[in-house]
N, C-alpha and C positions, 0 to 999 in steps of 0.2 A: 424730556420737557419739550413741548411743541414750540418752535421758534416763531412765535406770533409777532415779534417786533423787529424782524429783519428789515433793514432800511430805515428804521426810526432812530431818532436822536433824542436822548434823555438827559436832563440836567437834574442832579440831586444835590441839594445843599446840605451842609453838615454831614458829609459822607465819609469823613476820615475814620470813623469808628462806629460802633454800636448799631442802632437802628438804621442810620443813614447808609452805613456800609452794607447792611443786609439788603436794603432796598436796591442799592447800586448793583450788587451781585445778582439779585433776582432779575433785574432788567437785562443785565448782560447775558444771563442764562437763557433769556427769552429772545436773544438775538439783537438787542438794541446796542448801538454805540452809546457810551455813557460818559458824560462829563461829570466829574466829581468836584465838589467845592467844599472847602473848609477854610477856617481862618489860618491854619497851618496843618501840615500833614504828618506830624508826629503825635497827634492827639491820642492815638490808640495807646501810646506808652503811658499816658497819665493813669489809665485804669488797667494796665497789664493785659490788654487785648491782643491776642496772638493773630498775626496775619499768616496766610499761606504763601506769601511772596514778600518781596522787599517793600512793597507799597500796595495800597488799594488799587491804584491804576494798573500795576503789574498783575494783580489778581484778575482784574477785568480783562486785560489783554490775553491772559492765559486761557480765557474762555472763548477766544477766537474773534473778538470784536475790538473796535477802536476805543481807546480811553484817552481822556484829556483831564488833567488836574489843574484847577485854577484856584489859587489862594485869594480869597476876598472876604471882606467883612460885610455880611448882609445888612447890617444896620447903617451902612454908608451907601446912599443912593448912587453916588458916582461910581463906586466900586462895582455895584450890582450892574449898572448900565454897561460899564466897560466889560464885565464878564460876559454878559449876554451878547454884546457886539462881537466879542471874540468867538463865542460859540457859533454865531451865524457866519462869521468869516471863515472859520475852520470847516464847518459842515454844510453850510448853505441852507440849513433848516433847523427847526427845533419842534419836536412833536410832543414831548412829555416834560413837565416840570413837577418835581416833588419838593415841596417847601419844608424840608425836615429840620433845618437849623433852628435851635431853640433849647428850652429847658428851664428848670427852676434853679438858676445858678446864683441868684443874688438875694441877700437878706434871709437866708435859711434860718438864722438865729432868731428872727422876728418876722414870721410869716403872717401875722394876724392882720386882717383887713383894716381894723381900727387903729393899729399902731405901726404898721410897716412904714419904713422911711420913704421919703420922696425919691431918693436915689434908687431904692429897690424897685419901686413901681416903674420909674422911668426906664431903668436898664432892662427890666424884665419885659416891659411892653415894647421897647425898641427891638429887642432880640426876637421875641416871638411874634408879635403882631406887625410892627413896622417892617421887619425883615421879610415877612411874608408878603406884605403889600408891595414893597419895592420890587421883589422878584416877579410877582404876578403882573405888575404894571410894565415891567421891562419886557416880558415875553409876549404880552398881549398883542402888540402890533404885528409881530412875526406870525403868530397863530392866526390872526385875523386875515392876513394876506394869504396864508395857506388855506384858510377856511377849514381848519381842522386843528385839533390839539386836545391833550388831556392834562389837566392841572389837578394835582392832589395836594391839599394842604394838610397839616398835621395839627389836630386839636389835642384833646386829652379828656379823660374822664373828669378831670378837675374843672374843665370848662362847661361840663354838663350837669354835674352833681355837686351840691354843696353839703358838707357835713353839718349836722345840727350844732356842732361846737365851733364851726368856722375853721379858720386856718387856710394856709396856702393862698392868701389874698392876692398878691400881685400876679402870681402865675395863673390862678383861676380866672382873674379878670382878663389877662392877656389872651388866654386860650378861648374864652368865651367870645372875645373880639374876633379871633381867627375864624371861629365857627360862623359867626354872622356875616363876616366879610365874604366867606365862601359862598353863602347863599346869595348875597347881592351880586357877586361876580358871575355866578352861574346864570342869573337872569340877564345880565348884560351881554355875556359872551355866547349864550345859547344860539342866537340867530346866526352866528358864524361857525356853527358845528363844533364848538369847543365845550367839552365837558369839564365841570369844576366840582370836585367832591372833596370831602374831608374824612380822614381817619382819626378816630379818637381812642388811642390805646389807654389801657388801665395799667395794671401791675405787671410790667414786662421785665424780665431778667436781662436787661442790657448790662454791658460791662460797667457803666457808671453806677447803675442801681445796685449791682452786686458789690462794688467797692464801697458803696454807702450803707451796706448792711441788709439789703432786701432779702438776700438768700440765707441769712442767719435763721436758725431753727425757730426761735420764738416769734420773730417778725413774720417769717414765712407761714407758720401755722396760723397766726392771727389773720393774715390776709387771705389765705386759702379758705378759711372758715366763712368768708363773705362772698366767695365766688361760686357760682352754680356748678361749674365744671370741676371745681375742687383743686385747681392747680394754677400756679402763676404762668404767665405767657413767656414765650421766648421770641427773639426778633423775627424768626422765620414765620411765626404765627401772623405777624402784621404784614410781612412781605408777601404772603400769599393773598391777603386781601388787596394789597397794592396791585398784584397781578390782575385781579378782576377789574380794578378801576382804570387800568391803563391799556387794556386789550379790548377787542370787540365785544367781549362779554358784557360790558357796561355801556354800550353805545346809547342806550335809552335811559341812562341813570345820570342825573346831574342835580346839583344843589343839595346833596344828601350828606348826612353825617353818619358814618358807620362806626359804632362802638366795637372795638376789638378788645374785649374785656373778659371773655369766658363766662359772662353772665353776672359780672359785678354790678352792672347797670341794667336793670330790667324794666325798661319802658321804651 
């Protein structure tokens, strides 16, 4: 793999396991020093995700680059600001932000738009949308001073496509907000040579999704029947698209939403 990111510093939120970990390792393989964030760093144990070292930070360091782990809650603006200040103090710069922290974690027993609880809406929007906003606002001044940067937000097929029967209300609303925030931010930061794009994964076999049953034969068969490429995705499928969005390959791409879905969404 060509080391296109040597000398760059990346921050990946929600990087203690799953897709966030895959993104962090991809960036490290490309030569970037990587700051990993999560609310705590034993999250991989919740879904029996095996690491190749004692921690994600150690996995990154084993690839020959610097790693820094910062525990912080992205729904708390003060914690986010403190995290970004620590990154700038430690590294002197910040070139890449991946706003991965998120998920459909609340109100799974009642996901309907018309009946989901206020708590489910507020917690889901806080984690997915406000967490993204706080992180982007915290790094923007640094990237403006540098007059360079790559920001990648994480949407979802749920923020692009609504099923005819509804469902996934709070999560879909939150991810739709992330997508439009990305477009607004791209317009504002473009004059500073900062690219802002969004990846919208669909049915990916992350450790959490597997633990929740996505890999079970009946569920898998039903989902694969709706996907043009006929298979579920794996975290590395999304990490490869991230590589495009944070290297010079995407220097003339901003404000875009890329569906990483195998053809589940065809528009």
